[in-house]
LODRENLO-920972 format. One record per residue (C-alpha): residue in one letter; x, y, z. Coordinates in pm, whole numbers, padded with zeros to 5 digits, always signed. Layout:
LODRENLO-920972
aXYZ;...
//
This chain:
LODRENLO-920972
x+00068+01924-02551;x+00286+01693-02271;x+00146+01544-01945;x+00380+01380-01647;x+00245+01096-01455;x+00403+01138-01109;x+00380+00709-01053;x+00757+00766-00847;x+00587+00592-00503;x+00601+00285-00324;x+00196+00237-00261;x+00314+00246+00085;x-00031+00317+00236;x-00206+00030-00054;x-00033-00281+00053;x+00014-00568+00110;x-00173-00513-00264;x+00128-00369-00369;x+00354-00602-00272;x+00412-00743-00590;x+00243-00504-00771;x+00378-00138-00874;x+00051+00105-00767;x-00039+00201-01133;x-00073-00172-01205;x-00339-00247-00930;x-00685-00401-01176;x-00925-00154-01152;x-01237-00349-01321;x-00995-00612-01464;x-00773-00294-01665;x-00416-00145-01527;x-00528+00187-01276;x-00243+00342-01529;x-00492+00273-01874;x-00775+00488-01738;x-00537+00787-01707;x-00358+00728-02086;x-00735+00640-02170;x-00849+01016-02032;x-00521+01186-02145;x-00614+01097-02487;x-00925+01187-02534;x-00793+01484-02403;x-00570+01559-02683;x-00228+01473-02500;x+00066+01358-02723;x+00290+01242-02474;x+00274+01066-02162;x+00566+01107-01960;x+00683+00869-01691;x+00798+01013-01371;x+00968+00644-01264;x+01122+00675-00905;x+01326+00384-00761;x+01191-00022-00766;x+00960+00073-01010;x+01065-00181-01312;x+00731-00335-01326;x+00584-00058-01480;x+00861+00046-01665;x+00876-00292-01816;x+00527-00300-01875;x+00492+00064-02088;x+00865+00122-02274;x+00890+00397-02445;x+00687+00424-02803;x+00325+00418-02894;x+00064+00309-02618;x-00250+00348-02864;x-00260+00671-02910;x-00051+00840-02723;x+00375+00873-02706;x+00541+00730-02403;x+00817+00807-02225;x+00961+00643-01897;x+01214+00838-01734;x+01420+00643-01426;x+01523+00867-01160;x+01837+00774-00982;x+01744+00903-00664;x+01388+01020-00435;x+01294+01330-00631;x+00966+01389-00461;x+00715+01604-00653;x+00916+01906-00742;x+01247+01757-00819;x+01067+01484-01046;x+00845+01764-01244;x+01219+01949-01316;x+01410+01647-01361;x+01103+01545-01640;x+01086+01911-01776;x+01460+01893-01879;x+01495+01495-01927;x+01187+01507-02197;x+01239+01868-02345;x+00937+02005-02245;x+00964+02368-02371;x+00551+02487-02320;x+00256+02487-02098;x+00246+02108-01951;x+00013+01875-01768;x+00110+01710-01428;x-00063+01411-01290;x-00072+01210-01019;x-00060+00865-01083;x-00286+00699-00814;x-00581+00892-00903;x-00849+00767-01106;x-01057+01094-01318;x-01262+01159-01582;x-01373+01538-01672;x-01324+01811-01913;x-00963+01911-01957;x-01000+02123-02304;x-01249+02324-02073;x-01004+02320-01842;x-00719+02472-02025;x-00956+02725-02171;x-01016+02815-01867;x-00639+02847-01784;x-00535+03038-02114;x-00819+03302-02042;x-00754+03400-01692;x-00416+03376-01799;x-00284+03140-01503;x+00063+03074-01383;x-00073+02707-01236;x-00432+02579-01228;x-00579+02325-00986;x-00852+02085-01071;x-01055+02099-00784;x-01319+01808-00691;x-01580+01849-00390;x-01606+01564-00176;x-01812+01524+00161;x-01531+01435+00384;x-01171+01674+00312;x-01019+01548+00644;x-00802+01337+00425;x-00661+01557+00140;x-00520+01856+00072;x-00770+02139+00064;x-00770+02453-00176;x-00930+02791-00034;x-01036+03016-00343;x-01223+03361-00355;x-01523+03449-00535;x-01301+03477-00839;x-01220+03176-00894;x-00819+03189-00766;x-00667+03022-00506;x-00640+03184-00193;x-00506+02956+00077;x-00453+02569+00140;x-00540+02343+00402;x-00346+02051+00449;x-00544+01721+00628;x-00772+01973+00823;x-00979+01793+01130;x-01315+01668+01091;x-01550+01923+01051;x-01291+02224+01028;x-01219+02259+00625;x-01269+02574+00543;x-01387+02427+00232;x-01460+02086+00060;x-01269+02161-00263;x-00945+01925-00280;x-00662+01893-00464;x-00764+01634-00724;x-00431+01569-00851;x-00425+01738-01238;x-00220+02075-01211;x-00146+02278-01557;x+00157+02399-01593;x+00283+02702-01764;x+00712+02638-01848;x+00839+02929-01651;x+00745+02714-01287;x+00953+02539-01335;x+01261+02776-01268;x+01109+02815-00960;x+01050+02537-00759;x+01287+02500-00500;x+01639+02310-00516;x+01633+01926-00403;x+01362+01684-00354;x+01073+01856-00260;x+00700+01873-00284;x+00484+02104-00480;x+00195+02090-00303;x+00418+02202-00007;x+00672+02458-00143;x+00563+02602-00542;x+00196+02613-00442;x+00170+02805-00157;x+00474+03095-00240;x+00281+03102-00562;x-00004+03192-00341;x+00125+03416-00120;x+00327+03664-00439;x-00059+03650-00566;x+00068+03493-00877;x-00240+03361-01075;x-00326+03030-00930;x-00709+02923-01062;x-00931+02682-00897;x-01058+02443-01106;x-01380+02290-00951;x-01474+02014-01178;x-01794+01736-01143;x-01670+01484-01345;x-01579+01146-01142;x-01271+01095-00917;x-01128+00908-00669;x-00765+00854-00475;x-00647+00516-00477;x-00407+00541-00226;x-00576+00341+00017;x-00738-00047-00033;x-01080+00150+00108;x-01081+00415-00157;x-00990+00198-00381;x-01284-00033-00320;x-01502+00275-00267;x-01403+00331-00658;x-01507-00003-00769;x-01809+00035-00613;x-01879+00326-00812;x-01819+00180-01097;x-01958-00167-01141;x-02368-00006-01023;x-02476-00140-01317;x-02320-00507-01239;x-02031-00705-01275;x-01689-00691-01430;x-01567-01085-01504;x-01287-01151-01704;x-01322-01360-02000;x-01075-01588-01889;x-01236-01591-01530;x-01441-01937-01393;x-01768-01881-01253;x-01967-02150-01183;x-02318-02154-01214;x-02413-02154-00841;x-02204-01865-00700;x-02375-01505-00686;x-02191-01179-00777;x-02281-00848-00662;x-02040-00575-00815;x-01818-00795-00787;x-01453-00780-01035;x-01317-01143-01136;x-00945-01078-01290;x-00747-01328-01538;x-00754-01687-01444;x-00947-01673-01131;x-01193-01903-01038;x-01509-01898-00838;x-01664-02227-00644;x-02023-02379-00635;x-02224-02141-00445;x-01941-01930-00326;x-02041-01530-00330;x-01831-01218-00428;x-02085-00924-00291;x-01889-00555-00369;x-01558-00751-00364;x-01215-00774-00582;x-01009-01067-00741;x-00714-00998-00890;x-00624-01230-01080;x-00524-01661-01060;x-00806-01617-00723;x-00921-01875-00576;x-01263-01888-00400;x-01342-02211-00281;x-01729-02368-00220;x-01966-02161-00042;x-01700-01929+00032;x-01863-01575+00111;x-01682-01245+00007;x-01835-00913+00100;x-01657-00569+00049;x-01314-00790+00015;x-00980-00707-00218;x-00794-01102-00298;x-00488-01004-00453;x-00264-01211-00739;x-00292-01588-00653;x-00472-01608-00280;x-00695-01840-00196;x-01022-01850-00070;x-01085-02192+00136;x-01426-02346+00100;x-01687-02196+00370;x-01449-01926+00425;x-01589-01598+00537;x-01492-01282+00453;x-01604-00936+00517;x-01382-00557+00461;x-01085-00768+00405;x-00791-00739+00234;x-00619-01087+00117;x-00209-00998-00008;x-00096-01191-00318;x-00043-01588-00256;x-00231-01580+00110;x-00450-01838+00223;x-00757-01852+00384;x-00790-02172+00516;x-01181-02364+00525;x-01423-02207+00684;x-01175-01926+00823;x-01379-01638+00957;x-01133-01345+01063;x-01291-01028+01219;x-01421-00771+00975;x-01170-00527+00861;x-00864-00824+00908;x-00566-00789+00652;x-00317-01077+00517;x-00006-00989+00420;x+00200-01216+00175;x+00348-01429+00414;x-00001-01518+00541;x+00017-01275+00876;x-00351-01096+00982;x-00298-00770+01109;x-00580-00445+01184;x-00687-00325+00938;x-00614+00011+00744;x-00728+00337+00834;x-00906+00534+00515;
//
């Protein structure tokens, strides 16, 4: 069985973190985020991962060229125009020669559930489409699915106002497609979430909502990216072997990337350092993300901040909580979400 990974976006909601990295290469506990999807696909028995790459995605294509990646065959497909999810699926199916049911994954999610069970449910119900659904506390920033007692999807609500969602089941970005559905995707650059999916439900086709209990996260914003680290690091820290952490530094649920250095009496709490980040003596970082090559001066105090690649925070600096510093050193207000 093949899987199509929709990795053509520009990661705009994650900026400035994605100013110099593809969003699928953003590190999660010192591994590229997409590696977790590859590992899950391998465990799930998928034989080939097709990367639907958009414009300006050369870094991801170079990192994962065509060929074997551990137990997976990887096939990058470069799109020459913006296709959105529907056009990307159609293009990947035709280019890769997919002739049977297949899986589609959004490239900016982290998930872990029993795919074999989902596939059995899809086959047993003779579904045209199966959508993996996950229960979240606040579905107001997601696409919400409404399901009947039989588990079939009866409707969708996109980003309902807080407190008004008809359910807490959100589209988790993992979809099992029957090959015949590709011919029903409207032509052009369209989103299947807004065209094909509602159309199938309206025509009473069998759209199964598969609710899973495993871990899931959307990495689309810095806040959600940081929340995933908090969940994964409940039991400790993730320090790359090639990082240097001074013995007097304090780390709590922190990730420290390759080539990064944490100085004497510095503290990292719930924070993430990418590669080659330098944290000066007695600096304090709480719930903060620092991208590649960032410099945090001695005695700086950062809380809930996002520091872009190559940015410098001066000695003793204490910007307002939630400050975002881009690669040019410009300060901005916090991202929503």
